[in-house]
Structures are given as structure tokens and as C-alpha cells.
C-alpha positions as a LaTeX table, in Angstrom:
\begin{tabular}{lrrr}
\hline
Residue & $x$ (\AA) & $y$ (\AA) & $z$ (\AA) \\
\hline
Met1 & 157.63 & $-23.53$ & $-73.15$ \\
Leu2 & 157.77 & $-19.75$ & $-73.15$ \\
Cys3 & 159.54 & $-18.08$ & $-70.19$ \\
Ser4 & 160.53 & $-21.37$ & $-68.50$ \\
Asn5 & 164.24 & $-20.50$ & $-68.44$ \\
Ala6 & 163.56 & $-17.03$ & $-67.03$ \\
Val7 & 161.39 & $-18.48$ & $-64.28$ \\
Gly8 & 164.16 & $-21.03$ & $-63.65$ \\
Leu9 & 166.56 & $-18.18$ & $-62.85$ \\
Ile10 & 164.18 & $-16.88$ & $-60.18$ \\
Lys11 & 163.71 & $-20.37$ & $-58.73$ \\
Gln12 & 167.49 & $-20.78$ & $-58.60$ \\
Leu13 & 167.71 & $-17.68$ & $-56.37$ \\
Glu14 & 164.88 & $-18.92$ & $-54.15$ \\
Arg15 & 166.68 & $-22.24$ & $-53.57$ \\
Thr16 & 169.78 & $-20.55$ & $-52.12$ \\
Ser17 & 169.96 & $-18.90$ & $-48.73$ \\
Asp18 & 169.73 & $-15.12$ & $-48.54$ \\
Asp19 & 173.32 & $-14.68$ & $-47.33$ \\
Thr20 & 174.88 & $-16.33$ & $-50.40$ \\
Val21 & 174.90 & $-15.62$ & $-54.11$ \\
Pro22 & 174.60 & $-18.62$ & $-56.45$ \\
Pro23 & 176.97 & $-18.83$ & $-59.42$ \\
Tyr24 & 176.06 & $-16.42$ & $-62.20$ \\
Asp25 & 174.08 & $-18.44$ & $-64.76$ \\
Thr26 & 175.47 & $-17.08$ & $-68.03$ \\
Asp27 & 174.10 & $-19.94$ & $-70.13$ \\
Asn28 & 170.51 & $-19.56$ & $-68.92$ \\
Ile29 & 170.66 & $-15.78$ & $-69.31$ \\
Arg30 & 171.93 & $-16.20$ & $-72.87$ \\
Ile31 & 169.07 & $-18.62$ & $-73.64$ \\
Val32 & 166.50 & $-16.16$ & $-72.23$ \\
Leu33 & 167.97 & $-13.30$ & $-74.29$ \\
Gln34 & 167.89 & $-15.46$ & $-77.45$ \\
Glu35 & 164.27 & $-16.36$ & $-76.73$ \\
Met36 & 163.44 & $-12.68$ & $-76.34$ \\
Lys37 & 165.17 & $-11.83$ & $-79.62$ \\
Ser38 & 163.32 & $-14.58$ & $-81.50$ \\
Leu39 & 159.96 & $-13.48$ & $-80.02$ \\
Tyr40 & 160.65 & $-9.89$ & $-81.04$ \\
Asp41 & 161.75 & $-10.90$ & $-84.54$ \\
Glu42 & 158.60 & $-13.02$ & $-84.99$ \\
Asn43 & 156.42 & $-10.08$ & $-83.92$ \\
Val44 & 158.19 & $-7.72$ & $-86.30$ \\
Glu45 & 157.82 & $-10.22$ & $-89.14$ \\
Ile46 & 154.09 & $-10.66$ & $-88.49$ \\
Val47 & 153.50 & $-6.91$ & $-88.27$ \\
Asn48 & 155.37 & $-6.30$ & $-91.53$ \\
Ser49 & 153.68 & $-9.14$ & $-93.43$ \\
Thr50 & 150.09 & $-8.78$ & $-92.24$ \\
Arg51 & 149.43 & $-5.08$ & $-92.18$ \\
Asp52 & 146.06 & $-5.57$ & $-93.85$ \\
His53 & 144.91 & $-8.47$ & $-91.61$ \\
Met54 & 146.18 & $-7.29$ & $-88.22$ \\
Glu55 & 143.12 & $-8.44$ & $-86.26$ \\
Asp56 & 143.92 & $-12.07$ & $-87.19$ \\
Ala57 & 147.46 & $-11.82$ & $-85.84$ \\
Met58 & 146.72 & $-9.71$ & $-82.73$ \\
Phe59 & 146.27 & $-12.71$ & $-80.45$ \\
Ala60 & 149.69 & $-14.17$ & $-81.34$ \\
Leu61 & 151.29 & $-10.72$ & $-81.09$ \\
Lys62 & 149.87 & $-10.16$ & $-77.61$ \\
Ile63 & 151.04 & $-13.55$ & $-76.35$ \\
Arg64 & 154.57 & $-13.00$ & $-77.66$ \\
His65 & 154.67 & $-9.46$ & $-76.31$ \\
Arg66 & 153.55 & $-10.62$ & $-72.86$ \\
Ala67 & 156.18 & $-13.37$ & $-72.95$ \\
Leu68 & 158.79 & $-10.72$ & $-73.82$ \\
Lys69 & 157.70 & $-8.57$ & $-70.88$ \\
Arg70 & 157.69 & $-11.55$ & $-68.51$ \\
Asn71 & 161.20 & $-12.57$ & $-69.57$ \\
Lys72 & 162.36 & $-9.01$ & $-69.07$ \\
Arg73 & 160.80 & $-8.81$ & $-65.59$ \\
Cys74 & 162.34 & $-12.14$ & $-64.58$ \\
Leu75 & 165.81 & $-11.13$ & $-65.83$ \\
Leu76 & 165.61 & $-7.80$ & $-64.03$ \\
Ala77 & 164.39 & $-9.47$ & $-60.82$ \\
Tyr78 & 167.24 & $-12.01$ & $-61.04$ \\
Leu79 & 169.88 & $-9.31$ & $-61.52$ \\
Trp80 & 168.37 & $-6.97$ & $-58.91$ \\
Asn81 & 168.16 & $-9.67$ & $-56.23$ \\
Arg82 & 171.75 & $-10.71$ & $-56.89$ \\
Leu83 & 172.91 & $-7.09$ & $-56.45$ \\
Glu84 & 170.86 & $-6.74$ & $-53.26$ \\
Arg85 & 172.51 & $-9.86$ & $-51.85$ \\
Ile86 & 175.96 & $-8.57$ & $-52.83$ \\
Lys87 & 175.20 & $-5.23$ & $-51.18$ \\
Glu88 & 174.05 & $-7.00$ & $-48.00$ \\
Met89 & 177.24 & $-9.08$ & $-47.98$ \\
Arg90 & 179.27 & $-5.89$ & $-48.34$ \\
Trp91 & 177.59 & $-4.39$ & $-45.26$ \\
Gln92 & 177.92 & $-7.59$ & $-43.21$ \\
Ile93 & 181.47 & $-8.65$ & $-44.13$ \\
Gly94 & 183.19 & $-5.48$ & $-45.31$ \\
Ser95 & 184.68 & $-4.08$ & $-48.47$ \\
Ile96 & 186.87 & $-7.12$ & $-49.17$ \\
Leu97 & 184.73 & $-10.19$ & $-49.77$ \\
Pro98 & 186.31 & $-13.66$ & $-49.61$ \\
Ala99 & 187.39 & $-15.21$ & $-52.92$ \\
Glu100 & 184.98 & $-18.13$ & $-52.51$ \\
Met101 & 182.09 & $-15.64$ & $-52.55$ \\
Lys102 & 183.44 & $-13.48$ & $-55.36$ \\
Cys103 & 183.94 & $-16.47$ & $-57.67$ \\
Asn104 & 180.13 & $-16.59$ & $-58.09$ \\
Phe105 & 179.97 & $-12.98$ & $-59.34$ \\
Ser106 & 179.86 & $-11.94$ & $-62.97$ \\
Pro107 & 182.47 & $-9.40$ & $-64.16$ \\
Ser108 & 179.80 & $-6.69$ & $-64.23$ \\
Glu109 & 178.80 & $-7.52$ & $-60.65$ \\
Glu110 & 182.43 & $-7.27$ & $-59.55$ \\
Gln111 & 182.62 & $-3.88$ & $-61.25$ \\
Trp112 & 179.37 & $-2.81$ & $-59.57$ \\
Leu113 & 180.73 & $-3.85$ & $-56.16$ \\
Ser114 & 183.94 & $-1.91$ & $-56.79$ \\
Asn115 & 181.96 & 1.20 & $-57.75$ \\
Tyr116 & 179.66 & 0.75 & $-54.75$ \\
Asn117 & 182.68 & 0.49 & $-52.43$ \\
Lys118 & 184.17 & 3.67 & $-53.91$ \\
Ser119 & 180.88 & 5.56 & $-53.60$ \\
Leu120 & 180.34 & 4.40 & $-50.03$ \\
Ala121 & 183.91 & 5.28 & $-49.01$ \\
Ser122 & 183.59 & 8.69 & $-50.65$ \\
Tyr123 & 180.32 & 9.34 & $-48.83$ \\
Met124 & 181.70 & 8.21 & $-45.46$ \\
Arg125 & 184.66 & 10.61 & $-45.85$ \\
Thr126 & 182.30 & 13.56 & $-46.31$ \\
Ile127 & 180.31 & 13.10 & $-43.10$ \\
Gly128 & 181.52 & 13.66 & $-39.57$ \\
Pro129 & 184.72 & 15.17 & $-38.22$ \\
Asn130 & 188.29 & 13.91 & $-38.61$ \\
Gly131 & 188.09 & 12.46 & $-42.09$ \\
Gly132 & 184.63 & 10.96 & $-41.94$ \\
Leu133 & 182.44 & 8.48 & $-40.18$ \\
Asn134 & 182.63 & 4.72 & $-40.61$ \\
Leu135 & 179.04 & 3.59 & $-41.15$ \\
Leu136 & 180.05 & $-0.06$ & $-40.92$ \\
Gln137 & 180.94 & 0.22 & $-37.24$ \\
Asn138 & 178.24 & $-0.26$ & $-34.68$ \\
Leu139 & 175.58 & $-1.66$ & $-36.97$ \\
Lys140 & 173.87 & $-2.53$ & $-33.68$ \\
Pro141 & 174.01 & $-0.10$ & $-30.74$ \\
Pro142 & 176.89 & $-1.06$ & $-28.42$ \\
Lys143 & 176.20 & $-2.05$ & $-24.81$ \\
Ser144 & 179.70 & $-1.06$ & $-23.71$ \\
Leu145 & 182.73 & 0.68 & $-25.22$ \\
Tyr146 & 185.11 & $-2.19$ & $-24.45$ \\
Val147 & 184.65 & $-5.83$ & $-25.41$ \\
Val148 & 186.57 & $-9.01$ & $-24.76$ \\
Val149 & 187.68 & $-10.70$ & $-27.98$ \\
Arg150 & 189.62 & $-13.84$ & $-28.87$ \\
Ser151 & 192.01 & $-14.03$ & $-31.79$ \\
Leu152 & 191.12 & $-16.83$ & $-34.20$ \\
Val153 & 194.35 & $-16.61$ & $-36.20$ \\
Asp154 & 197.98 & $-15.78$ & $-35.48$ \\
Ile155 & 198.40 & $-12.48$ & $-37.34$ \\
Gly156 & 201.26 & $-10.88$ & $-35.46$ \\
Arg157 & 201.60 & $-7.09$ & $-35.28$ \\
Ile158 & 198.64 & $-5.11$ & $-36.54$ \\
Glu159 & 198.04 & $-1.38$ & $-36.52$ \\
Leu160 & 194.68 & $-0.21$ & $-35.19$ \\
Asp161 & 192.69 & 2.75 & $-36.47$ \\
Asp162 & 194.28 & 5.18 & $-34.01$ \\
Gly163 & 197.83 & 4.10 & $-34.87$ \\
Glu164 & 198.32 & 1.84 & $-31.84$ \\
Met165 & 200.17 & $-1.41$ & $-32.56$ \\
Ile166 & 198.96 & $-4.71$ & $-31.10$ \\
Val167 & 200.23 & $-8.30$ & $-31.45$ \\
Leu168 & 197.46 & $-10.81$ & $-32.16$ \\
Lys169 & 198.22 & $-14.43$ & $-31.26$ \\
Lys170 & 195.87 & $-17.32$ & $-31.86$ \\
Asp171 & 193.47 & $-18.11$ & $-28.97$ \\
Ala172 & 194.68 & $-15.11$ & $-26.94$ \\
Gln173 & 192.03 & $-12.87$ & $-25.39$ \\
Tyr174 & 192.11 & $-9.08$ & $-25.47$ \\
Met175 & 190.03 & $-6.26$ & $-24.02$ \\
Met176 & 189.69 & $-3.72$ & $-26.82$ \\
Leu177 & 187.63 & $-0.73$ & $-27.77$ \\
Arg178 & 184.66 & $-1.91$ & $-29.80$ \\
Ser179 & 185.53 & 0.57 & $-32.56$ \\
His180 & 189.02 & $-0.99$ & $-32.92$ \\
Cys181 & 187.90 & $-4.60$ & $-33.18$ \\
Glu182 & 184.59 & $-4.35$ & $-35.08$ \\
Thr183 & 186.13 & $-4.66$ & $-38.56$ \\
Leu184 & 188.45 & $-7.45$ & $-37.38$ \\
Ile185 & 185.42 & $-9.35$ & $-36.06$ \\
His186 & 183.64 & $-8.92$ & $-39.42$ \\
Gln187 & 186.74 & $-10.21$ & $-41.22$ \\
Gly188 & 186.84 & $-13.33$ & $-39.04$ \\
Ile189 & 190.17 & $-12.50$ & $-37.38$ \\
Leu190 & 188.64 & $-11.94$ & $-33.92$ \\
Glu191 & 185.55 & $-13.30$ & $-32.21$ \\
His192 & 183.53 & $-11.66$ & $-29.47$ \\
Val193 & 183.75 & $-13.52$ & $-26.15$ \\
Leu194 & 180.62 & $-13.37$ & $-24.03$ \\
\hline
\end{tabular}
């Protein structure tokens, strides 16, 4: 059936939660591209062979052309939604995504994420005083400047943004500036204690 594989790609995205990216379906994409090529080749062949009787072939040409456009829309929607999910993950987790998430990316998506990270870092350096403004901090307005956090892992000595050194031990609680611990919370090293 025409366009069934392309629609299957969209359904695959719908079945997964919005905060994950399913494995890149290279095989299905290849099948959709082959279907598009065969539809295009059939249309070209009909146009070249029936120049005198075009009105007889117009119905078949229109159906194939619409199937081509539908496949194209489905492929673009699949790729666009994957990139939107990757971008959302980047804002929620940070510039370094866990390996179990990145294993579902295609090489071109990994390259896109790398370029996006570079562009975002370059932009953040250009705004604000003292080398830029970190847009990833304070995604929600803070209620207080200091927060109580608990270390989830035993990391040892770590240098904070302002150059201060701190020793993080598992299950120890610390009162820290929100700006110092926000990225560590996103990375899963610290958790906010209520």
C-alpha cells in the first residue's frame, strides 16, 4: 500500500514518550525513499511515453504525485520531530547527553546536536557581562538564591563556576547557591532536597 511505511514512521514517534527518542529507523526510511524513487520513475516513464494521450494517464500521475508528496511530508515530520525532541533533551539535561540516549541518534543527528551546542554556546558568550550568560540556569524563576541539595554519587573534589572547590560525598547534604548546583542537578549528580 502506498505511503504505509512513511505513516509507520510517524506512528512509531507517537508510541514513544515525548522525552525520549526512538532508535533511528534507517531501514524504514530507506524503503520510503525507494518507494518515492520508483513512483517518480513511473511518472517520468508515463509522461515520456504518453505525450499524445496525457488525459488518459493524468489520474495515475496525480495519485503517484500525491503519494510522493505524502511520503515527503511524513519523512520531514519524522525528522523534524526527532530534532525537536533532541533539542528539548539538550535544554533539559545539558550539552552532554547520556550514551543510552545518544545510541538512538543517527550520525547526522549527532552532528546536528554538536552544531547546535556550538551555536548555543557561541550565542551565550555574546550576551551579558563577564563572558556571557548561561541560558540553561534558572529555567524556572528561583524562589531563593540558596538551595539544599543531596549528593547522589561520590565524586570527590569538584570545582564550581566561581573557582571554589567542594568535596561531594554520596548522601551528604549541602547548602549551595542555586547557580552553582543547577547544572549538577541536571546531570543527576545532585538532587534538590525539599
